[in-house]
C-alpha positions, 0 to 999 in steps of 0.5 A: 276511792282513796288516792292510793287506789286510783289507777292512772289513766295512762295505765288504763290506756296502755291496758286497752292497747295490750288487750287488743294486741293480746287478741291479735296474738290469740287470733294468730295462734288460732289461725296457725294451729287450729285450722286443718291444712296440708303440711306445706300450707301449715309450714307456710303459716308457721313461718308467717306466724313467727314473722308476724310475732317478731314484727308485733313484738318489736312494734309493741316494745317501741310504741310503749317505750315511746309512749312512756317517754311522752308521759315522762315529758308530760306532753298532754295533747301528744299523749292522746294523739299517740294513743289514737295511733297506737289503737289504730296500729293494734287494730291493724295487727289484729287484721294481719292476725286474722289474715294469716291463712290468706297471704295476699290479705296478710301482705295487704294489711302489713303494707297498710301497717308499714305505710301508716307507721311511716306516716306516723314518723313523718307527723312526729318529726314535723311536730318535733316530738322525736329526734331522729336518732339511729333507732328511729332512722332504722325503724323508718328505713325498715318500714319502707323496705318491708312495705316496698317488698310487700307491695312488690310481692302483691304485684307479682302475686297477681300474675303468679298465684301458683307461687304464693307459698314461695312468696309467703315463705320468703316474706316470713323469712325477711320479717324474721331477719328484720326482727333479729336485726332490729332487736340486735342493733337496738338492744339498748333502746328496747331493754333500757341500758341507754338512758339518753334514748 
């Protein structure tokens, strides 16, 4: 194979990540639109789908931008660690997607995702591979708030299962609002207008 035909390993690793994310999106679409439901349950699933998709999009954007920065700075060991975390993250998104019709499981997997992301930030900070700029701080605070909110709802659901649709719609709206807020204040980070990030 000639030098020009070789596919860099980083592209293959990113491609695998994208495939897992694509499978998660496919599952979320199937669980939202292909399964017969009452109108009320369909509406709750529909809201959760948009909350899920918004969260997935901002996580994928952030993860790939972070990874590309690591590649640019040639941190070899750090790149492998990042991909282990990215694959675990994408696996969690897949589990969230297949749980769209089971709100307590959906919340539980999202809670694990947020805790995992906070843990990842702590590791990156301890290794001094990130500087906690406004974007990273906002992500960390966002993870903590969304995780605590998910935990509170899970506790409340244990005693109030009749309120599941209300809790589901509330959490979906919170996820959507956090996505809009995140994309708004981190616009330069996501879309490449600030070269210092």
